[in-house]
C-alpha positions, 0 to 999 in steps of 0.5 A: 253723820257725814254727809250732814258734815258735809252740808255744814261744811258747804254752807259755811263756804257760801256764807264765807264767799258772802261776806267776801262778797259783801266786804268787796262791795263795800270797799268798791262804793267806799273807793268810789265815794272817795273818788266822788269826794275828790271830784268835789273837792277839785270842782271847788278849787276850780271854780274858786 
């Protein structure tokens, strides 16, 4: 019984870590996208 609970707990922790990792990756992608958009705007301004 305790062993089962322990295994479930470990699985839950792994799942949480995975979710955090995914969120972190999404956040990084979002930041990169924003930087890219800013860069494009800058280039547009410079060509005018």
